[in-house]
N, C-alpha and C positions, 0 to 999 in steps of 0.2 A: 416589556410590558408598557403600555404607553400611559400617561398621564394625563389629568385633568379631561380634555375632549376626548383623549385616546379610550380613558378609563368609561367617560361616558358611552362612547361608541361602542365598546364592547357588550355593556349592559344592555345597548339597543338591540344588537347583533343575538345576544343570549334571549330576548324578549320574542324575537319574531319567528313567524312559521318558516321552517325548513326552506322551503323555496323560495322565500323572499330574503331570507338571510345568504343564501348561497348567490341568490342573485346580486345582492348588493356588495359581497366579498370577493365577487368575481369582478365588479367594477373597480373596487378600490385597489385591486392588485395592478390594474392600468395607470394609477395614478403615483405623482410624488411629488415632493417638495411644497411648494407653494399652493400647487392646484389641489393636492390631496389634502392639505389643512384647511382650505377653503370649503372643498365639497364635504369634508367632515362638519363644518360647523354648520353648513346648510342643510346636511340631513339632520342633526340634532336639534336646530331651531324648528324643521318642519316637523320633526317626529314629536316634540313637545308640544307644537299647537294643534296637530291634529288629535294626538292621543287625550289631550283633553277634551275635544269634542267626541272621543270614543270611537274613532272610524279608522282602521287601517287600511281599508280599501284605500282611501284619500291618498294615504301616506305614501301606497305602493305608487299611485300615478303620480304625485310629486316627485317621487325619486326617478320614475322613468324620464320626466320631464328634464330632470338634470341632467341624468346620465347621457339623453341625446346631445344636450348641450357641451359636454365634457368629451364624448367622443367623435364630435364633429371634426376635431383637428386631427386625429389618430388616423381616421378615414383617408383624409386627404394626406397624410404622410405616407399611407401604404400604398395608392394610387400613384404617388411620384416612384415609389420604389419599384414598383410594378413596369413603368414605362422606361426605367433604367433597364431592367432587367432583358426587357424585349429589345433593345439596343444591341445587345451582347451576343442575342442567339445565332444571328447570322453568320457570324466568326466560329461561333462553335460547330454549325452545321458543315463550314469548309473541312474541317480538320478531318471528319469521318468518312470521305470520299474514299473509296477502296479503289486501286488498280482494278484488280479481277475481281468477279463475282466467287464466292466461297465454293458456290457447286462447279464452277470452271476448273478450279485447283484440284478439287476434290476427285473429279473424272481423269483429269491428266495423270494424277499419281497413280491412279487403279492402272490405266492404259500401261504407263511405264513397268508397274510390278508383272503385268501379266507380258510384256516382252522379254522382261528381264530373265524370266523362270523359262519363257522360250527359248532363249539363247543358251541358257546353262544345259538345259537337256539336250541341245545340239551340238554343244562343244565336250559334253562328256563321253571318252575313248570307249569305246567297246573292247573286252577283252578277246584277243585274237583266238582260235579255234586251235586248241592242241592238235597236233597232225604227227604222226610217226614219220611220215616222210618227208616233214620239212625242219627237222630238228637239226641242230647243229651240230658240229664234232665236239664240243665242250659237252654240251647235252647228251649227245650220244655215248661219249665216254664214261659219262656220270651213272647213264643210264645200266651200261654193261655193268661196273665195276662201281656200286655205292661207296665201298669202303675207300676207295681210292680217292684222293682229293686232288683237284686241280694243282699243274705245278706253281703257277704263280701264287697261290695260297701258302706255298712254303717259305718265301725268300724273306717277306717281314721276320717270322720267327728264327730264321738263321740270323739276321742281321742286328735283331734284339740281343741274342746269345753272343754273340761276338762281342757288341759293346759291352755287354755285362762283365765279361772275363776280363777285357782290358782295364775296366773301371777297378776291377777287383784286385787286378796283379798290381795295378799303380798303386792303391791305397795299401796293400800289403806291404809292398816295395817301401813307401814312405813311413809305415810304421816302424819296418825294421829298423831303418836309417835314422829313425827318431830316437830309439834307444841308443845309438852310438854317440857319446859326449863329443867327440871330434866332428860329426856332422853337424851336431844340434850347435856348437860353438860359430862352425863355417856360416850355417844358415842365419844365425843369429848377427853376424858382421853385416851379413848381406839385408838385412831386414826381411827376410821371407820367414812366416810365421808357420811353426811345425805343431800339428796337431798334437794335443796330449794324448797321454793314453787313456784318460778317461772317456776322449771322444772317440778313440777307435774302438774301445770296449763295448760301444753302444752301436757298432755296424751291425749288418745282418748278415744271415748264414751264408750269404754269396761272398763275404768278406773273410774267409775262412784262409786254412794254409795253402800255399802255393802248390798248384798239380792238381788240386780236387776240382772236379767239373763243377761248378754251380750254377743253378738254372735262376734267372731273375725273379726276384722277389717280386710278388704283385702287392702295387700300393694300398694299403688299407684305406678304405673310404672314411671319410671324415665322419666323425661322431656327433650326430645330431646335437647342437646346444638344447638344452631342456627347454620346454616351453614355458615363459614366464608366467607365472600366477598373477589370474587376473586382478588389475588395481582394485581394491575397494573404493567403491563410490564413498565421495569426500561427505562427512557427517553434515547432516543440515544445519545450517545459522540457526543458531540460538536466539530466541528474543530477548533483547539486553532487558534485564531488570530494570526497573525503573529507580533512580538514585534516591536512597534514602533520605528522608527530611533532617537535615539536622536543627539543632537549637542553639539558639540566639547565647550569648552569654548574658543577657538579661530575661531568660526565659522563665516566666514564675512557676512557683511551686504550686498546682492546681490539684492535688489529691484530696479528694472529698467532694471535687463538682463535678454534674454531670449536665453532660450538652446535648441537644437533640440539634441535628442540624439538616435543615431541608434544600436541598440543591433545586431551585425553581425551575419548571416547566417540565417538559417531556419530549421525544422524539416526537409522539405521534399525536397531535389534539385529540379531544373529545369533548365535543361541541354539545354534550347533553347536559340539560339545565340542573342546578343545585342551590340550595337556598345561599345566598351571599353571606347571610348573617343569621342570627337567632331570629325567629318569628318575622321574619321576610314571607311576602307570597310571591315575591318575584324572583328568578334564580338568575345565575350567569352560569357561564361555561365549566365545566368541570376540570378541565385542564388546556392548556395552549404550549405551543413550542417555543413560544416567546421572541426575542428579536435577533437578527443576523446583520454582521458586522458591515459597516459602510465599506471598509477597505479591505480587510482582511476574509470576510466572510465567514467568519467563525460563527457557529451558532450558540446560543445563550444558553441552549438545556445542556449541550457539550461542556460549556465554559464553566458553568456552576457547579457542575458534577466533578469536573477535575479539579476545581478550587476546595470544594468539600471533601475530596479525599486526600488532599494536601493538607485541610486546616483539622483533619481527623486525626492524621498520624501526628500534626506536630502537638495538639493538644494531649493525645495519650502518651506523648512523651514525656509531657509536662504532669502527668499523674492523673488528667483527669478520665472520668469514664465517657465515652461518646456513641452515639446511636444517629445513624443516618436514615432519613423516610425513603430514600431510595439510593441503591448502588447500580445500576445499569440506566441506559437513556431508554432503551425500549421497555416500557413500564406503562400501566394506566393506573393512575393514582391521583385521585382528585384532590382539590385542595383542602377540602374539608377533610378528607381522610389522613391527609399530612397533619393536619391540626389535631386531629385525633390521636395520632401517634405520639405526638408530644405531652397532651394532656395525660395520658396514658402512664407512661414511665414518670411523670413529676420531676422534671429537670429542674436545675438549677437556671438554666437560660436555654430560651427557644429563638436560634438564629437562624432566618431565611434569606438565602444567599440569590442576588438578581443582577441583573444588567441592564437597563432601562435601553428605550429608541423612542426618542422624540421627532417631530417633524423640524423644529427649531434644533438645526446641527450646530449652532455654536454652543448650547448647553454641554457642560462637561463636570466632573467631580463626582463627589462621595454624597449619598444623602439616606437619610435612616426614617423608617415609618414605623409606628405604634399604632396599637389599636385605640380607640376612642374609650372603650370600657375598658374594667379591670383597674384593682387597686395597686399594681404591681409594676404598670406600667408608667414610668416617670420620662417627661421628654430631657430631663437633667441628663439621666442615664444615656438617650439617645444620642445626646450632643458630646458626651465623652465617648462613646463606640465610634461615632463620624469623625470626630477630630483626630483621634488616634490612627483610624484608618486611613484618611486622607493625607496625615501627615508622612506615614511610613510610604504611601504611595508616590508622594509628590506632586500632589494635586490639592483643590480647593474642595472645601465643606460645605455643603447647599442647605444645610440644616435638618433640623428633626419635625416631621409632620404626622399628626395624628388624624387616622383617616379610620372610616367604617366603609372602604370601596374594597377591601382585600379578605376574601374568603379566611384566605390561610391564618388571619391575623385575627380578625372576628371571633372565630370557633375556637382559639387557645389563648384568649384574654385573660384567663385564667393564671396562667404562668407567664414569668415574665418572657414576652416576644418581642424581635426587633427583626424587621426586613430592613436590608442593608443593600442599598443598590451600588456597588463595586465601580460602575461607570456607566457611560453612554455610549452604546454601541452605534450611534446614530452621529457620534463625535470622531473624525479620524483620530483625533490626539487620543482620546480615551480608549478607542478601537485597537490602537497598535498597542498601548499601554497594557491592556488586558491578555493582549495574546503573548505577552512577555510573562514566561514562569518566575522569574527572580521577582518582578512585580509583586506577583500573587504571593509568594512567598513572605515579603514584607508585611503583606496586609494580614496574611494569618497570625503571623509574631505579633501584631498591634491587636488583633483580638482575642489572641491568648492574654496579654495584659490585662483587657477589658473584663475579661472572665476572672481574673485574680479580685477583682472589685468586689464579689460576691463570696468571697471564700470566709467562712467563719474560722474566727480568731479564739 
């Protein structure tokens, strides 16, 4: 959220008609650094002069002249980029020249398939017609006596039977000799292994008593191994729960303290107007999305919510009662509504968390804002809060400022209201520091110590 000129610019935007506001916002997005700062100053100057005359149409024409001046350089840069792009196009054209046309390739493939199918039909042999006159001797013999088998088919069976008998006799002989102690001693001296009785007892029916005709035993088919059960899919990895916030050794006892925390900004801006203070006839945007980190790209509305959740857990472990104005980023909650939540709950403290953005990127540190109205809001307390947080974060304290520019403070001036800027996302050092959860933890612990100032004794 900008300061000084940025705050005035935001108020000007909220007072303009929608078409004019969008036109001005679109041009501001194209500017950065000194160009943006200069343009903002010119806009404010022109608006103040023309508003005093009561002619907003003249302001729009003045803005158009300013916009034309600033966009002239950007158009030159775009034309230079287009010339570089045109130089590279001939190289890309050379890469796309094919050797053959797709249509020619498709026709060749179709012709090849047709010829292949024709060849397969020609090579497929036709079955010869069966004729009783041209049968050979073997088929004639088989036809006359179907029970009789050809002679050559009996040879393998005879050979198998003979081999089975020889093997069975040899095994039986060895088995008988193995029972003789003298034979066993003799074979052991020669180093010849002799089958044991248990091994011989497992022989098949063909290895029975000598002299008995045994037929070869068919080899049993191997038992198929059982199909392994399908492995269950691994359970989905659970999202790790966030590490609980631990209390420091100097954590105070906050029993009896009630704190309302407002994480600044929200995901989607709401540019509809609302009065920025009591009795005001002009309005400001209800809510904006805030700043963006110059290095990390972190968004202010996400940073403030993460810090608020951490602060809530820390304060609750200290014994405090904590209420958040929002617990999600995708909400639509105006600054006036946030202040109303604080007033309704009558808290000991109302703390608004922010991270600002300035055109001067060297500005860094912690700053505190309080409303100009309200008897409970004192700069001394703001200084105490700012110094504690800045020391814990390892940065500088930029002081406390009373202002009526912030809607959330103006409508909550009846309670102790403090808007603390944790750092500046426009500064590289602060941006990196705020991205570190350990640094935010130290600031939360410091805020807890500040809350103990208001504990009733």
